[in-house]
N, C-alpha and C positions, 0 to 999 in steps of 0.2 A: 953264608949268604942269607940275608933277610928275606923271608918268604913273601912279605907284603911289599907291594910297590908303593913308593912314596905318594901320598895323596895329593901333595901340592903340584905334582907333575901333571901336565896335560896328557891326553891319550897318545899323542905322537911320541912324547918323551918316554912314556911307559913302554911303548912298543919297541923303541930303540934299545932300551935295557934288555928286553927279552931277546931281541935279534942278536945282540952282542953276545949273549949267553949261548946262542945256537948258530955258530958260523956256517953250519951246513944248511941252514934255512929250515923252514917249516911250512906246513899248509895253513890256509886261513883257518880251518877248523881247529888245528892244534894251537894256533895263536889265540883264538877266542877262548879255548879251554884254559890256556895259561893265564890269560887276563883274569878270568873268573877265579882260578885257583889262587892267584896272587892278590885277590881282593881289589881289583880295579873298580873304582866307582863310576867309570866312564862308559861301561857297557851294561846292558840289562842282565841281571842274574836270574834269567828265566829260561825254561826249556826252549830249544829252537824249533819245536814242532809247529807252533803257531806261526802262520805265514807273515804276519806283521812284525812279530818279534824277530823272526829270522831276517826279514828285509832290513829292519832298523839296525839290528846288530851288525849286519854285513855293511850297511851304508856307513855307520859310524867308524868302523874299522878301516874301510877303504878311504874315507875322508881323511882320517889320520895318516894313513900310509902315503897318500899323495901329498899331504902337507909335509910329512917327514921327508919325502923324496926331494921336495923343493928346498927344504932347509939344508939337507946334506949337499945338494948340488951347489947352492949358494956359498956354502962353507968350503966347497971343493974337498970334502973329506971322504965321501963314499957315493956310490950309486946304489939304487935300491930296485931290485927286481920285484915286480908286483904281479902275482897271478894267484888264483885260488889254491893251486896245488903247490906253489913254491914262492915264498916270500923270503928274500935273502939280501943281506948286505953284501955288496960287491965293491971291488976297488974303484975309485974314482977315475974316470977317463974323460979328459977334456974334449969338448966338441971340436970337430975338425971343420965345421962349417958354421957360418953365422946365421944360416937359415933355420928357423924354429918350425918344426913340423907340428901341425895341429894335433892335439890329443883329446878326442871327444870324451874318453873315459875320465881323464883328469878333470875336464870342465864339468862333467856331470857330477862327480863325487865331491868336488869342492864347492858346489852350489847347494847350500843347505836348504834352499827352497824345495829341492827335489825330495828331501827327507820330510819336510813339513807337509808337502802337498800330496804325498803318496799314501793313500789309505788302502784298506783291504780290497776294495772294489777295483782300484787302479792296478794293484798287483795282479789280480785275476785278468784284468783287461790286457795287460802286457802279455800274459801267457796266451790269452785267446788270440791276440794279434800274431804271435809267433805261430800258433797252430794253424791259423788261416794261411799264412805265407807258406808254410810247409806243405799244406794239403793241396795247394794249387794244382800242380801237375797230376797228382795222384787221383784227384777227384774226377779228372777226365780220362783216367785209365792210361795215361801215357807211361812210358817206361824210361823216361829221361833219368839216367843214373848220375850224370855229372852236371851239376848245376852250382856254379860258384856262389850264387845268392843263398841257396839252401845251406851250403857249407858254412858260409859266413854267419847266417842266422843260428845254425846249430852251435857253432863255437861261441856266439854271443850268449845263448841260453846257458851253456856250460861255463861262461865267463872265462874262456881260455883265449890266449893271444895266439892267433894263427901265424904271427911272424916270429914267435919264439923258437929258437933253434932246437930246443930239447923236446918239443911237442911230438909225442908218438902215441901209438895205440895203447900201450900199457898205462900211460898217464891219463889218457882219455877214459879208459875203463875204470881207473881208480876214482876219477871225478864222477863218473856215472854211478858207481856203487855208493859214493858219498851222498849224492843227490837223492838216489832211491831210498837210502836208509833214513833220510830226513823227511822226505815228502810222501812216503808210502801211505796209502789211505788207512791202513791198519794202525798207523801212528798219528792219525789226525790230518794227513795230507789230502789233497784233492785228486780225483781221477783224472781231471784235465791236465794237471801238472805232470802226473806220471806218464800220461800219454805223450805229452810234449817231450819229456826226457827220453822216453823210449824211441820216439821218432828221431830225435836229434842223434841218439846213439847209432841208430840204423843208418842214417845219412853219413855220419863221420866214419863208420867202418868201411865205407866205400873209398874213402880218401886215404885212410891210414891202415896199412896192413902190417 
């Protein structure tokens, strides 16, 4: 097997090569590391500690994943499961309904303006927005433990699909450890980001035992 990915391939095609080699699937982090190890020129070859590098690398990979999913669907060859913890080629299953459900994540990642327009300040603003939403009840000393909006926002921060049948506490903890290792202040991350991650974990532990 040639270690290098063919340079004439776009990122979606390179990802397809890697996923075919790993039918069991892989995490987003593993996929990024494989792209770097196989000398893909479509992702930054820089440490993921810097928040902008992390965001841009993540965006480029997810843009390619949603593009690849559309191609596979149009070719009726495979379906593609997309989540930070598990990216996997799966057998194609024809839709049973002509109704197309809106997919806000697909729309977000396929709009390259979201990559161009998001700077370091915007990344921090998004985190601050999450923190504000999460603190709402706590700031008033309430003990509301079950709040669907807080659960949804926490899963958003972890970039996990709450409709995924395999989502459980061990998977959430793995994602938590991954995020902490990337964003810890000792590694150049921000205190606000770690606070948000810790709060999201605290919320999700109430729902997943």
